[in-house]
N, CA and C atoms of all chains as a GROMACS GRO file, in nm:
protein
  651
    1MET      N    1   5.984  11.707   7.528
    1MET     CA    2   5.990  11.809   7.634
    1MET      C    3   6.122  11.884   7.624
    2ALA      N    4   6.120  12.016   7.640
    2ALA     CA    5   6.240  12.095   7.626
    2ALA      C    6   6.329  12.083   7.750
    3LYS      N    7   6.459  12.103   7.728
    3LYS     CA    8   6.554  12.099   7.841
    3LYS      C    9   6.526  12.216   7.934
    4ASN      N   10   6.556  12.195   8.063
    4ASN     CA   11   6.538  12.301   8.161
    4ASN      C   12   6.674  12.364   8.189
    5ILE      N   13   6.705  12.468   8.112
    5ILE     CA   14   6.835  12.534   8.125
    5ILE      C   15   6.839  12.618   8.253
    6ALA      N   16   6.723  12.667   8.296
    6ALA     CA   17   6.717  12.756   8.413
    6ALA      C   18   6.772  12.685   8.537
    7ILE      N   19   6.739  12.558   8.552
    7ILE     CA   20   6.789  12.483   8.668
    7ILE      C   21   6.940  12.472   8.660
    8LYS      N   22   6.990  12.444   8.542
    8LYS     CA   23   7.134  12.427   8.523
    8LYS      C   24   7.207  12.558   8.556
    9ILE      N   25   7.151  12.670   8.512
    9ILE     CA   26   7.212  12.800   8.537
    9ILE      C   27   7.208  12.832   8.687
   10ALA      N   28   7.092  12.808   8.748
   10ALA     CA   29   7.077  12.834   8.892
   10ALA      C   30   7.172  12.746   8.972
   11ARG      N   31   7.190  12.625   8.928
   11ARG     CA   32   7.281  12.532   8.994
   11ARG      C   33   7.425  12.580   8.982
   12ALA      N   34   7.460  12.631   8.866
   12ALA     CA   35   7.595  12.683   8.843
   12ALA      C   36   7.620  12.807   8.929
   13GLU      N   37   7.517  12.891   8.946
   13GLU     CA   38   7.530  13.010   9.030
   13GLU      C   39   7.560  12.973   9.174
   14LYS      N   40   7.502  12.861   9.216
   14LYS     CA   41   7.525  12.816   9.355
   14LYS      C   42   7.647  12.724   9.364
   15ASP      N   43   7.711  12.703   9.250
   15ASP     CA   44   7.829  12.616   9.245
   15ASP      C   45   7.798  12.476   9.299
   16LEU      N   46   7.686  12.424   9.253
   16LEU     CA   47   7.644  12.290   9.295
   16LEU      C   48   7.656  12.193   9.179
   17THR      N   49   7.706  12.074   9.209
   17THR     CA   50   7.704  11.971   9.106
   17THR      C   51   7.563  11.912   9.101
   18GLN      N   52   7.538  11.838   8.996
   18GLN     CA   53   7.407  11.773   8.982
   18GLN      C   54   7.384  11.677   9.099
   19ALA      N   55   7.489  11.604   9.134
   19ALA     CA   56   7.478  11.508   9.243
   19ALA      C   57   7.449  11.579   9.376
   20ALA      N   58   7.517  11.692   9.398
   20ALA     CA   59   7.498  11.766   9.523
   20ALA      C   60   7.356  11.821   9.531
   21LEU      N   61   7.306  11.874   9.420
   21LEU     CA   62   7.170  11.927   9.418
   21LEU      C   63   7.069  11.815   9.441
   22ALA      N   64   7.093  11.702   9.377
   22ALA     CA   65   7.002  11.588   9.394
   22ALA      C   66   7.000  11.542   9.539
   23GLU      N   67   7.116  11.539   9.600
   23GLU     CA   68   7.123  11.496   9.740
   23GLU      C   69   7.053  11.597   9.831
   24ALA      N   70   7.071  11.723   9.802
   24ALA     CA   71   7.007  11.826   9.884
   24ALA      C   72   6.854  11.821   9.873
   25VAL      N   73   6.809  11.786   9.753
   25VAL     CA   74   6.664  11.780   9.732
   25VAL      C   75   6.606  11.648   9.781
   26GLY      N   76   6.691  11.543   9.780
   26GLY     CA   77   6.646  11.412   9.827
   26GLY      C   78   6.601  11.320   9.716
   27ILE      N   79   6.658  11.340   9.598
   27ILE     CA   80   6.625  11.252   9.485
   27ILE      C   81   6.754  11.194   9.428
   28SER      N   82   6.739  11.100   9.337
   28SER     CA   83   6.858  11.040   9.277
   28SER      C   84   6.916  11.134   9.172
   29ARG      N   85   7.043  11.114   9.144
   29ARG     CA   86   7.109  11.197   9.044
   29ARG      C   87   7.047  11.177   8.906
   30GLN      N   88   7.010  11.053   8.879
   30GLN     CA   89   6.949  11.024   8.749
   30GLN      C   90   6.817  11.100   8.731
   31THR      N   91   6.742  11.111   8.838
   31THR     CA   92   6.614  11.186   8.831
   31THR      C   93   6.642  11.334   8.808
   32MET      N   94   6.742  11.387   8.877
   32MET     CA   95   6.777  11.528   8.858
   32MET      C   96   6.821  11.553   8.714
   33ASN      N   97   6.898  11.460   8.662
   33ASN     CA   98   6.943  11.470   8.524
   33ASN      C   99   6.824  11.468   8.428
   34ALA      N  100   6.729  11.380   8.458
   34ALA     CA  101   6.609  11.368   8.373
   34ALA      C  102   6.528  11.498   8.377
   35ILE      N  103   6.523  11.562   8.494
   35ILE     CA  104   6.449  11.690   8.506
   35ILE      C  105   6.520  11.797   8.423
   36GLU      N  106   6.651  11.804   8.433
   36GLU     CA  107   6.727  11.906   8.358
   36GLU      C  108   6.720  11.882   8.208
   37GLN      N  109   6.716  11.756   8.169
   37GLN     CA  110   6.710  11.722   8.026
   37GLN      C  111   6.569  11.734   7.970
   38GLY      N  112   6.473  11.762   8.058
   38GLY     CA  113   6.335  11.773   8.013
   38GLY      C  114   6.269  11.638   7.987
   39GLU      N  115   6.330  11.532   8.041
   39GLU     CA  116   6.275  11.398   8.018
   39GLU      C  117   6.171  11.360   8.123
   40TYR      N  118   6.165  11.437   8.232
   40TYR     CA  119   6.069  11.407   8.339
   40TYR      C  120   6.012  11.536   8.395
   41ASN      N  121   5.879  11.535   8.412
   41ASN     CA  122   5.808  11.649   8.470
   41ASN      C  123   5.790  11.626   8.620
   42PRO      N  124   5.863  11.699   8.704
   42PRO     CA  125   5.852  11.672   8.848
   42PRO      C  126   5.717  11.719   8.904
   43SER      N  127   5.681  11.662   9.018
   43SER     CA  128   5.558  11.704   9.085
   43SER      C  129   5.581  11.844   9.143
   44ILE      N  130   5.472  11.910   9.180
   44ILE     CA  131   5.483  12.046   9.234
   44ILE      C  132   5.564  12.045   9.364
   45LYS      N  133   5.550  11.937   9.439
   45LYS     CA  134   5.623  11.924   9.565
   45LYS      C  135   5.774  11.921   9.540
   46LEU      N  136   5.812  11.846   9.439
   46LEU     CA  137   5.953  11.835   9.403
   46LEU      C  138   6.004  11.965   9.344
   47CYS      N  139   5.922  12.029   9.263
   47CYS     CA  140   5.958  12.159   9.205
   47CYS      C  141   5.988  12.259   9.316
   48ARG      N  142   5.902  12.261   9.417
   48ARG     CA  143   5.920  12.356   9.526
   48ARG      C  144   6.046  12.324   9.607
   49ALA      N  145   6.074  12.197   9.621
   49ALA     CA  146   6.195  12.157   9.694
   49ALA      C  147   6.320  12.204   9.619
   50ILE      N  148   6.317  12.189   9.487
   50ILE     CA  149   6.431  12.234   9.405
   50ILE      C  150   6.444  12.386   9.414
   51CYS      N  151   6.333  12.456   9.406
   51CYS     CA  152   6.334  12.603   9.415
   51CYS      C  153   6.391  12.649   9.549
   52LYS      N  154   6.355  12.577   9.654
   52LYS     CA  155   6.399  12.614   9.789
   52LYS      C  156   6.552  12.603   9.799
   53VAL      N  157   6.605  12.494   9.746
   53VAL     CA  158   6.750  12.472   9.752
   53VAL      C  159   6.825  12.575   9.667
   54LEU      N  160   6.769  12.606   9.550
   54LEU     CA  161   6.837  12.699   9.459
   54LEU      C  162   6.805  12.845   9.486
   55GLY      N  163   6.708  12.868   9.575
   55GLY     CA  164   6.674  13.007   9.609
   55GLY      C  165   6.607  13.082   9.495
   56LYS      N  166   6.528  13.012   9.419
   56LYS     CA  167   6.457  13.073   9.306
   56LYS      C  168   6.308  13.046   9.321
   57SER      N  169   6.230  13.121   9.241
   57SER     CA  170   6.085  13.100   9.245
   57SER      C  171   6.046  12.993   9.144
   58LEU      N  172   5.924  12.945   9.158
   58LEU     CA  173   5.873  12.843   9.065
   58LEU      C  174   5.873  12.894   8.921
   59ASP      N  175   5.832  13.019   8.906
   59ASP     CA  176   5.828  13.078   8.771
   59ASP      C  177   5.967  13.085   8.709
   60GLU      N  178   6.065  13.119   8.792
   60GLU     CA  179   6.202  13.135   8.740
   60GLU      C  180   6.259  13.004   8.690
   61LEU      N  181   6.227  12.895   8.761
   61LEU     CA  182   6.285  12.765   8.723
   61LEU      C  183   6.194  12.683   8.633
   62PHE      N  184   6.065  12.692   8.656
   62PHE     CA  185   5.973  12.603   8.585
   62PHE      C  186   5.866  12.676   8.506
   63GLY      N  187   5.888  12.807   8.486
   63GLY     CA  188   5.791  12.883   8.410
   63GLY      C  189   5.788  12.837   8.266
   64GLU      N  190   5.684  12.871   8.192
   64GLU     CA  191   5.666  12.823   8.056
   64GLU      C  192   5.782  12.860   7.965
   65GLU      N  193   5.838  12.980   7.987
   65GLU     CA  194   5.946  13.025   7.899
   65GLU      C  195   6.075  12.945   7.923
   66ASN      N  196   6.080  12.867   8.037
   66ASN     CA  197   6.197  12.786   8.066
   66ASN      C  198   6.182  12.645   8.010
   67MET      N  199   6.389  11.784  10.077
   67MET     CA  200   6.268  11.701  10.082
   67MET      C  201   6.306  11.554  10.086
   68LYS      N  202   6.271  11.486  10.191
   68LYS     CA  203   6.301  11.344  10.202
   68LYS      C  204   6.168  11.270  10.202
   69ILE      N  205   6.152  11.176  10.112
   69ILE     CA  206   6.029  11.099  10.112
   69ILE      C  207   6.051  10.974  10.197
   70ASP      N  208   5.941  10.912  10.242
   70ASP     CA  209   5.952  10.797  10.330
   70ASP      C  210   6.023  10.681  10.263
   71SER      N  211   5.987  10.656  10.134
   71SER     CA  212   6.047  10.545  10.064
   71SER      C  213   6.192  10.574  10.032
   72ASN      N  214   6.268  10.469  10.005
   72ASN     CA  215   6.406  10.484   9.966
   72ASN      C  216   6.418  10.534   9.821
   73PHE      N  217   6.307  10.534   9.749
   73PHE     CA  218   6.307  10.572   9.608
   73PHE      C  219   6.236  10.704   9.590
   74ASP      N  220   6.287  10.786   9.494
   74ASP     CA  221   6.220  10.914   9.470
   74ASP      C  222   6.097  10.894   9.383
   75GLU      N  223   6.025  11.003   9.356
   75GLU     CA  224   5.894  10.990   9.291
   75GLU      C  225   5.906  10.932   9.150
   76LYS      N  226   6.008  10.970   9.078
   76LYS     CA  227   6.025  10.917   8.941
   76LYS      C  228   6.057  10.768   8.947
   77GLN      N  229   6.141  10.730   9.041
   77GLN     CA  230   6.177  10.590   9.055
   77GLN      C  231   6.056  10.505   9.093
   78LEU      N  232   5.969  10.559   9.177
   78LEU     CA  233   5.849  10.485   9.216
   78LEU      C  234   5.758  10.464   9.095
   79LEU      N  235   5.746  10.565   9.011
   79LEU     CA  236   5.665  10.551   8.889
   79LEU      C  237   5.726  10.444   8.798
   80ASP      N  238   5.857  10.454   8.780
   80ASP     CA  239   5.925  10.360   8.690
   80ASP      C  240   5.921  10.218   8.746
   81ARG      N  241   5.928  10.205   8.878
   81ARG     CA  242   5.920  10.072   8.940
   81ARG      C  243   5.782  10.011   8.916
   82GLY      N  244   5.681  10.094   8.927
   82GLY     CA  245   5.545  10.045   8.900
   82GLY      C  246   5.533   9.991   8.759
   83LYS      N  247   5.589  10.066   8.664
   83LYS     CA  248   5.583  10.021   8.523
   83LYS      C  249   5.662   9.892   8.503
   84ALA      N  250   5.778   9.884   8.567
   84ALA     CA  251   5.862   9.764   8.553
   84ALA      C  252   5.792   9.641   8.610
   85PHE      N  253   5.728   9.657   8.724
   85PHE     CA  254   5.655   9.544   8.784
   85PHE      C  255   5.537   9.503   8.696
   86GLN      N  256   5.474   9.600   8.632
   86GLN     CA  257   5.365   9.566   8.539
   86GLN      C  258   5.418   9.483   8.422
   87ILE      N  259   5.532   9.525   8.369
   87ILE     CA  260   5.593   9.452   8.257
   87ILE      C  261   5.629   9.310   8.301
   88GLY      N  262   5.686   9.298   8.422
   88GLY     CA  263   5.720   9.166   8.475
   88GLY      C  264   5.597   9.078   8.493
   89PHE      N  265   5.491   9.138   8.541
   89PHE     CA  266   5.366   9.064   8.563
   89PHE      C  267   5.308   9.014   8.432
   90ILE      N  268   5.309   9.100   8.332
   90ILE     CA  269   5.257   9.061   8.199
   90ILE      C  270   5.343   8.950   8.140
   91THR      N  271   5.474   8.961   8.160
   91THR     CA  272   5.566   8.856   8.112
   91THR      C  273   5.535   8.724   8.181
   92ALA      N  274   5.506   8.729   8.310
   92ALA     CA  275   5.473   8.608   8.385
   92ALA      C  276   5.347   8.542   8.329
   93ILE      N  277   5.250   8.622   8.294
   93ILE     CA  278   5.126   8.569   8.236
   93ILE      C  279   5.156   8.502   8.102
   94ILE      N  280   5.236   8.570   8.022
   94ILE     CA  281   5.272   8.516   7.889
   94ILE      C  282   5.346   8.383   7.905
   95MET      N  283   5.439   8.377   8.000
   95MET     CA  284   5.516   8.253   8.022
   95MET      C  285   5.423   8.141   8.068
   96SER      N  286   5.328   8.173   8.155
   96SER     CA  287   5.234   8.071   8.204
   96SER      C  288   5.152   8.015   8.088
   97VAL      N  289   5.104   8.103   8.004
   97VAL     CA  290   5.023   8.059   7.889
   97VAL      C  291   5.109   7.977   7.793
   98LEU      N  292   5.231   8.023   7.772
   98LEU     CA  293   5.322   7.953   7.681
   98LEU      C  294   5.350   7.812   7.729
   99PHE      N  295   5.378   7.799   7.859
   99PHE     CA  296   5.410   7.666   7.911
   99PHE      C  297   5.288   7.576   7.914
  100TYR      N  298   5.172   7.633   7.937
  100TYR     CA  299   5.050   7.552   7.930
  100TYR      C  300   5.034   7.499   7.788
  101PHE      N  301   5.059   7.585   7.691
  101PHE     CA  302   5.048   7.546   7.550
  101PHE      C  303   5.150   7.438   7.516
  102LEU      N  304   5.274   7.455   7.560
  102LEU     CA  305   5.380   7.358   7.529
  102LEU      C  306   5.350   7.222   7.591
  103GLN      N  307   5.304   7.225   7.717
  103GLN     CA  308   5.286   7.097   7.788
  103GLN      C  309   5.152   7.032   7.757
  104ASP      N  310   5.046   7.107   7.770
  104ASP     CA  311   4.914   7.048   7.750
  104ASP      C  312   4.865   7.058   7.606
  105GLY      N  313   4.916   7.158   7.532
  105GLY     CA  314   4.874   7.177   7.394
  105GLY      C  315   4.951   7.087   7.298
  106ILE      N  316   5.083   7.107   7.299
  106ILE     CA  317   5.167   7.030   7.207
  106ILE      C  318   5.204   6.895   7.266
  107GLY      N  319   5.214   6.886   7.398
  107GLY     CA  320   5.246   6.758   7.462
  107GLY      C  321   5.393   6.740   7.494
  108ILE      N  322   5.467   6.849   7.498
  108ILE     CA  323   5.610   6.839   7.533
  108ILE      C  324   5.619   6.821   7.684
  109GLU      N  325   5.693   6.717   7.726
  109GLU     CA  326   5.708   6.694   7.869
  109GLU      C  327   5.828   6.772   7.921
  110ILE      N  328   5.805   6.851   8.022
  110ILE     CA  329   5.911   6.936   8.077
  110ILE      C  330   5.920   6.909   8.227
  111ALA      N  331   6.044   6.893   8.276
  111ALA     CA  332   6.064   6.872   8.418
  111ALA      C  333   6.006   6.990   8.496
  112ALA      N  334   5.949   6.961   8.612
  112ALA     CA  335   5.881   7.064   8.691
  112ALA      C  336   5.974   7.180   8.725
  113PHE      N  337   6.100   7.147   8.759
  113PHE     CA  338   6.194   7.254   8.794
  113PHE      C  339   6.220   7.346   8.676
  114THR      N  340   6.233   7.287   8.558
  114THR     CA  341   6.260   7.368   8.437
  114THR      C  342   6.142   7.458   8.407
  115SER      N  343   6.022   7.403   8.419
  115SER     CA  344   5.902   7.482   8.397
  115SER      C  345   5.896   7.598   8.496
  116PHE      N  346   5.929   7.566   8.621
  116PHE     CA  347   5.930   7.670   8.725
  116PHE      C  348   6.037   7.774   8.696
  117ALA      N  349   6.154   7.727   8.652
  117ALA     CA  350   6.266   7.819   8.626
  117ALA      C  351   6.229   7.919   8.517
  118PHE      N  352   6.170   7.868   8.410
  118PHE     CA  353   6.129   7.958   8.301
  118PHE      C  354   6.022   8.054   8.351
  119SER      N  355   5.924   7.999   8.420
  119SER     CA  356   5.810   8.082   8.464
  119SER      C  357   5.850   8.187   8.565
  120LEU      N  358   5.954   8.160   8.643
  120LEU     CA  359   5.998   8.256   8.744
  120LEU      C  360   6.106   8.349   8.689
  121TRP      N  361   6.209   8.290   8.632
  121TRP     CA  362   6.327   8.369   8.600
  121TRP      C  363   6.310   8.462   8.481
  122ILE      N  364   6.233   8.421   8.382
  122ILE     CA  365   6.214   8.511   8.267
  122ILE      C  366   6.141   8.639   8.310
  123PRO      N  367   6.029   8.630   8.381
  123PRO     CA  368   5.965   8.754   8.426
  123PRO      C  369   6.052   8.836   8.522
  124VAL      N  370   6.124   8.767   8.612
  124VAL     CA  371   6.212   8.839   8.705
  124VAL      C  372   6.320   8.913   8.627
  125THR      N  373   6.375   8.848   8.527
  125THR     CA  374   6.481   8.909   8.447
  125THR      C  375   6.427   9.029   8.369
  126VAL      N  376   6.312   9.012   8.308
  126VAL     CA  377   6.252   9.122   8.232
  126VAL      C  378   6.224   9.241   8.324
  127CYS      N  379   6.167   9.213   8.440
  127CYS     CA  380   6.136   9.318   8.537
  127CYS      C  381   6.265   9.387   8.585
  128SER      N  382   6.365   9.307   8.615
  128SER     CA  383   6.493   9.361   8.665
  128SER      C  384   6.559   9.448   8.560
  129ILE      N  385   6.558   9.403   8.436
  129ILE     CA  386   6.618   9.482   8.328
  129ILE      C  387   6.544   9.614   8.312
  130ALA      N  388   6.412   9.609   8.321
  130ALA     CA  389   6.334   9.733   8.311
  130ALA      C  390   6.369   9.828   8.426
  131LEU      N  391   6.385   9.773   8.547
  131LEU     CA  392   6.423   9.856   8.663
  131LEU      C  393   6.560   9.919   8.642
  132ILE      N  394   6.653   9.839   8.594
  132ILE     CA  395   6.791   9.887   8.577
  132ILE      C  396   6.798   9.994   8.470
  133ILE      N  397   6.731   9.970   8.357
  133ILE     CA  398   6.734  10.067   8.247
  133ILE      C  399   6.674  10.200   8.288
  134LYS      N  400   6.572  10.194   8.373
  134LYS     CA  401   6.506  10.317   8.418
  134LYS      C  402   6.572  10.377   8.543
  135ASP      N  403   6.687  10.321   8.584
  135ASP     CA  404   6.756  10.371   8.704
  135ASP      C  405   6.667  10.366   8.827
  136ALA      N  406   6.585  10.265   8.835
  136ALA     CA  407   6.496  10.251   8.950
  136ALA      C  408   6.530  10.127   9.032
  137TYR      N  409   6.647  10.070   9.006
  137TYR     CA  410   6.688   9.950   9.080
  137TYR      C  411   6.748   9.989   9.216
  138ASP      N  412   6.842  10.081   9.212
  138ASP     CA  413   6.904  10.130   9.336
  138ASP      C  414   6.822  10.244   9.393
  139GLY      N  415   6.810  10.247   9.525
  139GLY     CA  416   6.739  10.357   9.588
  139GLY      C  417   6.823  10.483   9.585
  140VAL      N  418   6.767  10.592   9.637
  140VAL     CA  419   6.839  10.720   9.640
  140VAL      C  420   6.961  10.704   9.729
  141ASN      N  421   7.076  10.734   9.675
  141ASN     CA  422   7.202  10.726   9.750
  141ASN      C  423   7.229  10.587   9.808
  142SER      N  424   7.172  10.487   9.746
  142SER     CA  425   7.193  10.351   9.794
  142SER      C  426   7.299  10.283   9.709
  143THR      N  427   7.391  10.214   9.775
  143THR     CA  428   7.494  10.144   9.698
  143THR      C  429   7.496   9.994   9.729
  144THR      N  430   7.401   9.950   9.813
  144THR     CA  431   7.401   9.808   9.850
  144THR      C  432   7.366   9.721   9.730
  145GLY      N  433   7.299   9.779   9.632
  145GLY     CA  434   7.262   9.702   9.514
  145GLY      C  435   7.381   9.650   9.438
  146ARG      N  436   7.491   9.723   9.441
  146ARG     CA  437   7.610   9.685   9.363
  146ARG      C  438   7.666   9.552   9.412
  147PHE      N  439   7.678   9.541   9.544
  147PHE     CA  440   7.733   9.419   9.601
  147PHE      C  441   7.640   9.302   9.574
  148GLY      N  442   7.513   9.324   9.595
  148GLY     CA  443   7.415   9.218   9.575
  148GLY      C  444   7.412   9.169   9.432
  149ILE      N  445   7.417   9.262   9.338
  149ILE     CA  446   7.408   9.224   9.198
  149ILE      C  447   7.534   9.152   9.152
  150THR      N  448   7.648   9.189   9.211
  150THR     CA  449   7.774   9.122   9.175
  150THR      C  450   7.772   8.977   9.225
  151VAL      N  451   7.724   8.958   9.347
  151VAL     CA  452   7.710   8.823   9.402
  151VAL      C  453   7.611   8.742   9.318
  152PHE      N  454   7.507   8.811   9.277
  152PHE     CA  455   7.404   8.752   9.191
  152PHE      C  456   7.466   8.699   9.062
  153GLY      N  457   7.545   8.784   9.000
  153GLY     CA  458   7.611   8.747   8.874
  153GLY      C  459   7.711   8.634   8.894
  154ALA      N  460   7.783   8.638   9.006
  154ALA     CA  461   7.879   8.533   9.035
  154ALA      C  462   7.807   8.399   9.056
  155GLY      N  463   7.696   8.404   9.125
  155GLY     CA  464   7.616   8.284   9.146
  155GLY      C  465   7.564   8.228   9.015
  156GLY      N  466   7.518   8.316   8.929
  156GLY     CA  467   7.469   8.274   8.798
  156GLY      C  468   7.580   8.212   8.715
  157SER      N  469   7.698   8.270   8.722
  157SER     CA  470   7.812   8.217   8.648
  157SER      C  471   7.846   8.076   8.696
  158TYR      N  472   7.844   8.060   8.828
  158TYR     CA  473   7.874   7.928   8.885
  158TYR      C  474   7.771   7.824   8.838
  159ILE      N  475   7.644   7.861   8.842
  159ILE     CA  476   7.538   7.768   8.800
  159ILE      C  477   7.553   7.733   8.653
  160LEU      N  478   7.577   7.833   8.570
  160LEU     CA  479   7.587   7.810   8.426
  160LEU      C  480   7.708   7.725   8.392
  161ILE      N  481   7.821   7.761   8.449
  161ILE     CA  482   7.945   7.687   8.417
  161ILE      C  483   7.934   7.543   8.466
  162SER      N  484   7.881   7.525   8.587
  162SER     CA  485   7.864   7.389   8.641
  162SER      C  486   7.772   7.306   8.552
  163SER      N  487   7.664   7.366   8.509
  163SER     CA  488   7.568   7.294   8.424
  163SER      C  489   7.631   7.254   8.292
  164ILE      N  490   7.706   7.345   8.234
  164ILE     CA  491   7.773   7.314   8.106
  164ILE      C  492   7.875   7.202   8.123
  165ILE      N  493   7.948   7.206   8.232
  165ILE     CA  494   8.049   7.102   8.259
  165ILE      C  495   7.980   6.967   8.278
  166PHE      N  496   7.871   6.966   8.353
  166PHE     CA  497   7.798   6.840   8.376
  166PHE      C  498   7.743   6.785   8.246
  167LEU      N  499   7.697   6.873   8.160
  167LEU     CA  500   7.645   6.828   8.030
  167LEU      C  501   7.758   6.776   7.942
  168ALA      N  502   7.869   6.846   7.943
  168ALA     CA  503   7.984   6.809   7.860
  168ALA      C  504   8.043   6.674   7.903
  169THR      N  505   8.040   6.649   8.034
  169THR     CA  506   8.098   6.524   8.086
  169THR      C  507   7.998   6.409   8.086
  170GLY      N  508   7.877   6.439   8.046
  170GLY     CA  509   7.776   6.333   8.037
  170GLY      C  510   7.705   6.303   8.168
  171ARG      N  511   7.737   6.380   8.271
  171ARG     CA  512   7.673   6.357   8.401
  171ARG      C  513   7.524   6.393   8.396
  172GLU      N  514   7.492   6.490   8.312
  172GLU     CA  515   7.352   6.530   8.294
  172GLU      C  516   7.322   6.537   8.145
  173THR      N  517   7.194   6.533   8.110
  173THR     CA  518   7.154   6.545   7.970
  173THR      C  519   7.043   6.648   7.957
  174LEU      N  520   7.025   6.696   7.833
  174LEU     CA  521   6.920   6.794   7.810
  174LEU      C  522   6.783   6.726   7.800
  175LEU      N  523   6.784   6.606   7.739
  175LEU     CA  524   6.660   6.531   7.725
  175LEU      C  525   6.678   6.393   7.787
  176ASP      N  526   6.578   6.348   7.859
  176ASP     CA  527   6.586   6.217   7.923
  176ASP      C  528   6.453   6.144   7.900
  177GLY      N  529   6.455   6.053   7.810
  177GLY     CA  530   6.331   5.980   7.780
  177GLY      C  531   6.224   6.072   7.723
  178GLY      N  532   6.266   6.168   7.644
  178GLY     CA  533   6.171   6.260   7.582
  178GLY      C  534   6.126   6.373   7.672
  179VAL      N  535   6.182   6.377   7.793
  179VAL     CA  536   6.144   6.482   7.887
  179VAL      C  537   6.256   6.586   7.894
  180VAL      N  538   6.219   6.713   7.883
  180VAL     CA  539   6.318   6.821   7.897
  180VAL      C  540   6.362   6.822   8.044
  181THR      N  541   6.492   6.803   8.065
  181THR     CA  542   6.542   6.783   8.201
  181THR      C  543   6.563   6.914   8.278
  182GLU      N  544   6.604   6.898   8.402
  182GLU     CA  545   6.630   7.013   8.489
  182GLU      C  546   6.753   7.092   8.446
  183SER      N  547   6.839   7.030   8.368
  183SER     CA  548   6.962   7.098   8.324
  183SER      C  549   6.929   7.227   8.249
  184ILE      N  550   6.826   7.221   8.167
  184ILE     CA  551   6.787   7.342   8.092
  184ILE      C  552   6.740   7.449   8.189
  185GLY      N  553   6.669   7.409   8.293
  185GLY     CA  554   6.626   7.503   8.395
  185GLY      C  555   6.746   7.570   8.462
  186ASN      N  556   6.848   7.490   8.493
  186ASN     CA  557   6.969   7.545   8.556
  186ASN      C  558   7.040   7.641   8.462
  187ILE      N  559   7.045   7.605   8.335
  187ILE     CA  560   7.110   7.693   8.236
  187ILE      C  561   7.034   7.825   8.224
  188ILE      N  562   6.904   7.817   8.220
  188ILE     CA  563   6.822   7.939   8.213
  188ILE      C  564   6.843   8.025   8.337
  189ASN      N  565   6.846   7.960   8.455
  189ASN     CA  566   6.875   8.030   8.580
  189ASN      C  567   7.003   8.111   8.567
  190GLY      N  568   7.108   8.040   8.526
  190GLY     CA  569   7.240   8.101   8.516
  190GLY      C  570   7.242   8.217   8.417
  191ILE      N  571   7.184   8.193   8.301
  191ILE     CA  572   7.183   8.298   8.197
  191ILE      C  573   7.108   8.421   8.245
  192CYS      N  574   6.995   8.400   8.309
  192CYS     CA  575   6.915   8.513   8.357
  192CYS      C  576   6.991   8.593   8.462
  193MET      N  577   7.054   8.524   8.555
  193MET     CA  578   7.128   8.592   8.661
  193MET      C  579   7.244   8.671   8.603
  194ILE      N  580   7.316   8.610   8.510
  194ILE     CA  581   7.430   8.679   8.447
  194ILE      C  582   7.381   8.800   8.366
  195THR      N  583   7.271   8.782   8.296
  195THR     CA  584   7.216   8.891   8.214
  195THR      C  585   7.181   9.012   8.300
  196ILE      N  586   7.115   8.987   8.413
  196ILE     CA  587   7.078   9.098   8.502
  196ILE      C  588   7.203   9.171   8.550
  197CYS      N  589   7.303   9.094   8.591
  197CYS     CA  590   7.427   9.153   8.640
  197CYS      C  591   7.496   9.234   8.530
  198ALA      N  592   7.500   9.176   8.410
  198ALA     CA  593   7.566   9.244   8.298
  198ALA      C  594   7.495   9.374   8.262
  199VAL      N  595   7.364   9.369   8.256
  199VAL     CA  596   7.286   9.490   8.222
  199VAL      C  597   7.311   9.598   8.327
  200TYR      N  598   7.316   9.559   8.453
  200TYR     CA  599   7.339   9.655   8.561
  200TYR      C  600   7.472   9.726   8.544
  201TRP      N  601   7.578   9.650   8.520
  201TRP     CA  602   7.711   9.712   8.511
  201TRP      C  603   7.728   9.791   8.382
  202VAL      N  604   7.666   9.748   8.275
  202VAL     CA  605   7.670   9.827   8.151
  202VAL      C  606   7.600   9.961   8.174
  203LYS      N  607   7.487   9.958   8.242
  203LYS     CA  608   7.412  10.080   8.272
  203LYS      C  609   7.493  10.173   8.362
  204GLN      N  610   7.562  10.113   8.460
  204GLN     CA  611   7.647  10.194   8.549
  204GLN      C  612   7.754  10.266   8.467
  205HIS      N  613   7.813  10.193   8.373
  205HIS     CA  614   7.918  10.250   8.288
  205HIS      C  615   7.862  10.360   8.200
  206LEU      N  616   7.744  10.336   8.143
  206LEU     CA  617   7.681  10.437   8.057
  206LEU      C  618   7.644  10.561   8.138
  207ASN      N  619   7.596  10.541   8.260
  207ASN     CA  620   7.560  10.655   8.346
  207ASN      C  621   7.683  10.738   8.381
  208LYS      N  622   7.793  10.669   8.405
  208LYS     CA  623   7.918  10.737   8.440
  208LYS      C  624   7.961  10.827   8.324
  209ARG      N  625   7.955  10.774   8.205
  209ARG     CA  626   7.993  10.852   8.086
  209ARG      C  627   7.896  10.967   8.065
  210LYS      N  628   7.770  10.944   8.092
  210LYS     CA  629   7.667  11.045   8.070
  210LYS      C  630   7.685  11.162   8.166
  211PHE      N  631   7.728  11.135   8.288
  211PHE     CA  632   7.734  11.240   8.389
  211PHE      C  633   7.871  11.307   8.399
  212ILE      N  634   7.967  11.260   8.318
  212ILE     CA  635   8.100  11.318   8.326
  212ILE      C  636   8.097  11.465   8.283
  213ASP      N  637   8.033  11.492   8.173
  213ASP     CA  638   8.035  11.625   8.116
  213ASP      C  639   7.914  11.705   8.164
  214GLU      N  640   7.909  11.743   8.290
  214GLU     CA  641   7.798  11.823   8.339
  214GLU      C  642   7.842  11.965   8.371
  215SER      N  643   7.968  11.994   8.347
  215SER     CA  644   8.017  12.126   8.384
  215SER      C  645   7.987  12.230   8.276
  216SER      N  646   7.973  12.185   8.153
  216SER     CA  647   7.951  12.282   8.046
  216SER      C  648   7.804  12.316   8.033
  217LEU      N  649   7.778  12.441   8.001
  217LEU     CA  650   7.640  12.487   7.981
  217LEU      C  651   7.612  12.485   7.832
   0.00000   0.00000   0.00000
């Protein structure tokens, strides 16, 4: 699975650390790291939660090109 | 998004897999001990048999949980204290057993029967192993997450 760079970029735009984003979303830091590294495919519910925190759309963060 | 459980969705999946691995290990241990005792005829003290049958699957399951970062809940740190106490307890059991064996107070075999001392040693080793794996993983995670600032 490819790395999700879009999340990392969106996180940097919001000046959020991985731990802070994970806490805001309600997941562990290790899970957030796994999502960014492309090691885990989050559920749609989790995807939407991440999008809500980062202020991006599903396509922008989890679209095929990402 | 806060889920009801203390574990996030990935951790719940990984915990399920770890418990499956532990369960399969328990079955294997049960079959193995049946073979050793009733098949080959090796006499093993009940406590030792229990220790192997319980602690090996628990250790395998715990290691799987730790490796998958599914041991501690989200933002939970109580696991650290518990696992340290766990390791300390295991060290005490192992060291005491070795001292008792070295001083002749206990033996590994007694009249052809595998004694409880081996069970105690296995207990201690398993507890220490779980603790060691946990802290190694913590160290590896720390190193892994240090460099998150670069894109």
